[in-house]
C-alpha positions in Angstrom: 16.4 42.8 -39.9 18.8 40.5 -41.8 19.2 36.8 -42.0 22.8 36.3 -41.0 23.0 32.5 -41.2 21.0 29.6 -42.8 21.8 26.0 -41.9 20.4 23.2 -44.0 20.0 19.5 -43.3 19.1 17.6 -46.5 16.8 14.6 -46.2 17.7 11.3 -48.0 14.2 10.2 -48.8 13.8 9.8 -52.5 10.3 10.5 -53.7 9.3 12.3 -50.5 8.1 15.9 -50.7 10.1 17.0 -47.6 13.5 17.8 -49.0 15.3 19.5 -46.0 15.1 21.0 -42.6 16.8 24.3 -41.8 17.5 26.9 -39.2 17.8 30.6 -39.8 19.5 33.2 -37.6 18.4 36.8 -37.6 20.9 39.6 -36.9 23.4 37.1 -35.4 21.1 37.0 -32.3 17.8 35.0 -32.8 17.5 31.5 -34.2 14.4 29.8 -35.7 14.8 26.0 -36.0 12.9 23.4 -37.8 11.7 25.2 -40.9 11.0 22.7 -43.6 11.8 22.8 -47.3 9.0 21.0 -49.2 8.8 20.3 -52.9 5.6 21.8 -54.1 3.8 21.9 -57.5 5.7 25.1 -58.5 9.1 24.2 -56.9 10.4 24.1 -53.3 8.9 26.4 -50.7 9.6 27.0 -47.0 7.1 25.8 -44.3 7.4 27.4 -40.9 7.9 25.3 -37.7 4.5 24.1 -36.4 2.8 22.0 -33.8 -0.2 19.7 -33.9 -3.4 21.4 -32.6 -5.1 19.6 -29.6 -8.4 19.4 -27.8 -8.9 18.4 -24.1 -10.5 15.2 -23.0 -13.9 15.9 -21.4 -13.1 13.2 -18.7 -9.5 13.9 -17.6 -8.7 17.2 -19.4 -5.6 15.8 -21.1 -4.6 17.3 -24.4 -5.0 15.0 -27.4 -4.5 15.6 -31.2 -7.7 16.7 -32.9 -8.2 13.5 -34.9 -7.6 11.2 -31.8 -10.3 8.7 -31.3 -9.3 7.7 -27.7 -7.7 9.8 -24.9 -4.0 9.1 -24.5 -4.4 9.4 -20.7 -7.6 7.8 -19.6 -8.6 5.8 -22.8 -12.2 7.1 -23.1 -13.6 7.3 -26.6 -13.5 10.9 -27.8 -16.3 12.6 -29.7 -15.1 13.9 -33.1 -14.1 17.6 -32.7 -15.2 20.2 -35.1 -12.1 21.0 -37.2 -11.4 24.6 -38.5 -10.8 24.7 -42.2 -8.6 27.2 -44.2 -9.7 29.2 -47.3 -9.3 26.3 -49.5 -11.3 23.9 -47.4 -8.4 21.9 -46.0 -8.6 20.9 -42.3 -6.4 23.0 -40.1 -4.6 20.5 -37.9 -1.3 22.4 -37.3 -0.5 25.9 -36.0 2.7 27.8 -36.8 5.0 28.3 -33.9 6.9 31.1 -35.6 6.0 32.9 -38.8 6.4 36.1 -40.7 3.8 38.8 -40.2 3.9 40.2 -43.7 4.5 39.0 -47.3 7.8 41.0 -47.6 9.3 39.1 -44.7 8.0 35.8 -46.0 9.5 36.5 -49.4 12.8 37.4 -47.9 13.0 34.2 -45.8 11.8 32.1 -48.7 14.4 33.5 -51.1 17.4 33.3 -48.7 16.5 29.7 -47.6 15.8 28.4 -51.1 19.2 29.8 -52.2 21.0 28.2 -49.3 19.2 24.9 -50.1 20.4 24.9 -53.7 24.0 25.7 -52.5 23.7 22.8 -49.9 22.6 20.4 -52.6 25.6 21.3 -54.7 28.0 21.0 -51.7 26.4 17.6 -50.9 27.8 16.1 -54.1 31.4 17.0 -53.1 33.6 14.3 -51.4 33.8 14.7 -47.6 30.5 16.6 -47.4 29.3 17.3 -43.8 26.1 19.1 -43.0 26.3 22.2 -40.9 22.8 21.7 -39.4 22.9 20.9 -35.6 20.3 18.3 -34.9 19.9 18.3 -31.1 17.5 15.4 -31.1 20.1 13.2 -32.9 22.7 14.1 -30.3 20.4 13.2 -27.4 19.5 9.9 -29.2 23.1 9.1 -29.6 23.8 9.8 -26.0 20.9 7.7 -24.9 22.1 4.8 -27.1 25.5 4.6 -25.3 25.5 1.3 -23.4 25.2 1.5 -19.7 27.8 -0.4 -17.6 26.8 -3.9 -16.9 25.8 -4.7 -13.4 26.9 -8.0 -11.9 23.8 -9.6 -10.5 24.0 -10.6 -6.8 23.1 -14.2 -6.5 22.8 -16.0 -3.2 23.9 -19.5 -2.8 21.2 -22.2 -2.4 21.6 -22.3 1.4 21.2 -18.4 1.6 18.1 -18.2 -0.6 14.7 -17.4 0.7 11.7 -19.6 0.1 10.3 -18.8 -3.4 7.4 -16.4 -3.5 4.5 -16.5 -5.9 4.3 -18.9 -8.7 8.1 -19.7 -8.7 9.3 -23.2 -8.1 12.2 -24.0 -5.7 15.5 -25.1 -7.2 15.6 -28.8 -8.2 18.5 -29.6 -5.8 16.5 -28.5 -2.7 14.6 -31.5 -1.1 11.1 -31.3 0.3 12.5 -31.8 3.8 14.9 -28.8 3.5 11.9 -26.7 2.3 9.7 -27.7 5.3 12.3 -27.3 8.0 12.6 -23.8 9.6 16.0 -22.2 9.1 18.5 -22.9 11.8 19.3 -20.0 14.2 22.5 -19.4 16.1 22.3 -20.0 19.8 23.0 -16.9 22.0 
């Protein structure tokens, strides 16, 4: 198995530990997205894509994050869930979506991704730099942000308007007499 492509998206957040996102392609046929490059105590390392762990609400059975105090669906106060801990005693709140099975594979991924990250940092300093990482969420956000065509509201003239409903007040130019008289109907 060979990593045939690595795409890096550098993050512009100074002081943050998250340095980049990346996607890797295996044998030109399988892609894993949303790997993270994080600055650790001993240099950058690769974190696999993950999801937050959840527990079901006892009332409505909706999934909620482990540390949620209230159900997202029904609003009931949730009891604190026992949280699994790793070997170092840290709370396990995330689960990897995709990950290497053995250390040899992990080391291969780590070496290739960190090398590509260093190359991307160097390219980012060049004029006209454009990232090769495809961020599908940003594309959807940009599409959703496009303005919709404006609709012209249909307004009735005062004589065509129905009597106001609810707490609304009739227009100032309509007299009390006009409001109390039934609408005229055409003779047959």
